[in-house]
N, C-alpha and C positions, 0 to 999 in steps of 0.2 A: 504493500499500500503507499503511495506517495504522499508527500506533505500535501499536496493539492487535495488529493482524496479525502485526507484526514480533516483538513480545514473545511471542506465543503460539508462533510458530514456533521462535524462540530457546530459549523454556523446553522445548519439546518435545524439542529436540535435546540440551541439557544434562541433561535429567531422565533421559536414557537411561544415563548414565554410572554405573558401579558404583565408587563411591569409598571401598567400605569399607576399602581398605588405605590411604587417605589420612589420615594422623594429624595433620599440620599443619594450623593454622587459616589459611585462605586466604580473603580477602574482596576481592572485585573489582567496581568499579563500571564499567558500560559506557555511555558517552556515544555516542548514535546521531545522526549528523548527516545533514542531506539528507532524502530521502525517508522517512517514517516516523520521524522523529526523536523522541528522548526518551531517558530514563534508567532502568536497572535494574542491579540487582547480582546477583552469584552468591557465595554463600558455602559453602565447605566446612568443616564443624565437626563433629568427633567422628564422623568416617566418613559422614555424611549431607550431601546437597546441598540448598541452598535457592536458589531463584531467585525474586525478588521485584521489582515494578515501581515501586522507590523509589529515591531517592539515598541512599548508605551513606556516612555521614560518617567512620566509623572504618575506612575501606578501607585495604588494603595497597597496591592499585594501581588506577590509573584507565586505562581504554583509550578511545581516541575513533576511531570509524571510520564509515563508512557501513553501512547495513543489509545491504546486498550482500556487502560484505566481511566482516562478522560472521558472515553464513551460510555462507560459504565456509570460514571457520575452524572454526565449530561442525560442520561436515559432514565436517570432516577433508579438504577440498579445497584448503585454503590453509594453509600452516604460518604460525603466528603470527610466528616470527622472519623469516620471508620477508616477510611483510607490512609489517613494521617497516622492513626494508630496502628495500623499495619504496614506503616513505613512504604506505602505506595504512591503517597503524595506528600511531597516536600513543600512547606508554606514559609514564605519569607515576607515580612511587612506587618501590617496593621490587623492583628489577630481578630479583633472585633469586626472589621470589614470582611475578613476572610469567612468568617462564620456566616455571613449574609448570602454567600453562594448558594447554600442550601436553599434559601428562600427564593432566589432566582430560578433554581431549578423546579421547587414547589409551584412557581408561578405558571410554569408551564403545564403542570399537570391540573390546573384549575381551570384551563381554558375550556 
């Protein structure tokens, strides 16, 4: 699987989220390691979600994991906190904002 494939799948998962109730600015960078490696960011701003294939230098949190783990998280099949506990997901930055990732994923399931 290429980075382009991984990014397209992840973007599709995240863009399903209705974050109109999320008023806080959240900026996440994801570093994918292993097969399909690359970098992209997810930003929640003014109730809208942006997912772009760039590095985000003004990020609140940086997550590092494999594409497989990220897909499971994005699909709601793996809790992000559990992924950290199992050392499948590395988190750097604002922990309070990192915990909001689950809220973005849960917004997708509310649709």
